[in-house]
Structure formats: C-alpha cells, structure tokens
C-alpha positions as CSV (number, residue, x, y, z in Angstrom):
1,X,105.2,-30.9,-92.5
2,X,106.7,-29.0,-89.7
3,X,105.8,-29.5,-86.1
4,X,103.7,-26.4,-85.8
5,X,101.5,-27.5,-88.8
6,X,101.0,-30.9,-87.3
7,X,100.0,-29.2,-84.0
8,X,97.5,-27.0,-85.8
9,X,95.9,-30.0,-87.5
10,X,95.7,-31.9,-84.2
11,X,94.2,-29.0,-82.4
12,X,91.6,-28.5,-85.2
13,X,90.7,-32.2,-85.1
14,X,90.3,-32.1,-81.3
15,X,88.1,-29.0,-81.5
16,X,86.0,-30.6,-84.3
17,X,85.6,-33.8,-82.3
18,X,84.6,-31.8,-79.2
19,X,82.1,-29.7,-81.1
20,X,80.6,-32.8,-82.8
21,X,80.3,-34.5,-79.5
22,X,78.6,-31.5,-77.9
23,X,76.1,-31.3,-80.9
24,X,75.4,-35.0,-80.6
25,X,74.8,-34.8,-76.9
26,X,72.5,-31.8,-77.4
27,X,70.5,-33.7,-80.1
28,X,70.2,-36.9,-77.9
29,X,69.0,-34.9,-74.9
30,X,66.4,-33.2,-77.1
31,X,65.2,-36.5,-78.5
32,X,65.1,-38.2,-75.1
33,X,63.1,-35.4,-73.6
34,X,60.7,-35.5,-76.5
35,X,60.2,-39.2,-76.0
36,X,59.6,-38.9,-72.2
37,X,57.1,-36.0,-72.3
38,X,54.1,-38.1,-73.6
39,X,54.8,-40.8,-71.0
40,X,55.0,-38.2,-68.2
41,X,51.7,-36.6,-69.3
42,X,50.0,-40.1,-69.4
43,X,51.4,-40.9,-66.0
44,X,50.2,-37.6,-64.6
45,X,46.7,-38.3,-65.9
46,X,46.7,-41.8,-64.3
47,X,47.8,-40.2,-61.0
48,X,45.0,-37.6,-61.2
49,X,42.4,-40.4,-61.9
50,X,43.7,-42.4,-58.9
51,X,43.5,-39.3,-56.7
52,X,39.9,-38.7,-57.8
53,X,39.0,-42.4,-57.0
54,X,40.5,-42.2,-53.6
55,X,38.7,-38.9,-52.8
56,X,35.4,-40.4,-54.0
57,X,35.9,-43.5,-51.8
58,X,36.7,-41.3,-48.8
59,X,33.7,-39.0,-49.3
60,X,31.5,-42.0,-49.7
61,X,32.8,-43.6,-46.5
62,X,32.4,-40.4,-44.5
63,X,28.8,-40.2,-45.8
64,X,28.1,-43.8,-44.7
65,X,29.6,-43.1,-41.3
66,X,27.6,-39.9,-40.9
67,X,24.4,-41.8,-41.8
68,X,25.0,-44.4,-39.2
69,X,25.5,-41.9,-36.3
70,X,22.5,-41.7,-33.9
71,X,20.7,-38.5,-34.2
72,X,20.3,-36.5,-31.0
73,X,17.2,-34.5,-30.4
74,X,18.0,-30.8,-30.4
75,X,18.3,-29.5,-26.9
76,X,16.1,-26.8,-25.7
77,X,17.9,-23.8,-24.6
78,X,16.9,-22.9,-21.1
79,X,15.2,-19.6,-20.6
80,X,16.8,-17.7,-17.7
81,X,14.5,-17.2,-14.8
82,X,13.5,-13.6,-14.1
83,X,15.6,-12.1,-11.3
84,X,13.8,-11.4,-8.1
85,X,13.3,-7.8,-7.3
86,X,12.6,-6.4,-10.7
C-alpha cells in the first residue's frame, strides 16, 4: 500500500465514524424527546389542576370576606333646592 491509499482509507474511516456518531446522536435525541413528552404533558396537567385549586380557594375566600362586610344603607341623593327667583 502506498501512502496515499492509506490516507484515503483513514479519511474514509474518519468520515464513517463521524457520520455514524451524528446518526447515533440524532437517534438518541429523538428517543429522549419522545420519552420526555408524556412526562411534560402530565406535569402541565398537574400544574393546571393546582392553578384551578388556588383560583377556587381565592374566590371562596373573597366571597367569605364580602359576606362579612357590614352592609351600608343606600344613601338618598339630595334633591337640589329650587333657586330663588324662578
């Protein structure tokens, strides 16, 4: 084998290893993302449930506070007195 033939085989091997590594990384990223999606969906549902519970508690508390406030009698609007001279 001459030096150039050895260089061509080394270059081919290097390109093959790089392409195989890139393909492996792409496959692993796809599988990891597919594994995470259901977990993220479940976590989002739990956060939505928690937000609903907090909103319900706040609305209930505001309703309780509004029920405890003393009611003021509606004020009568004063009728302006007629102007003298008319």
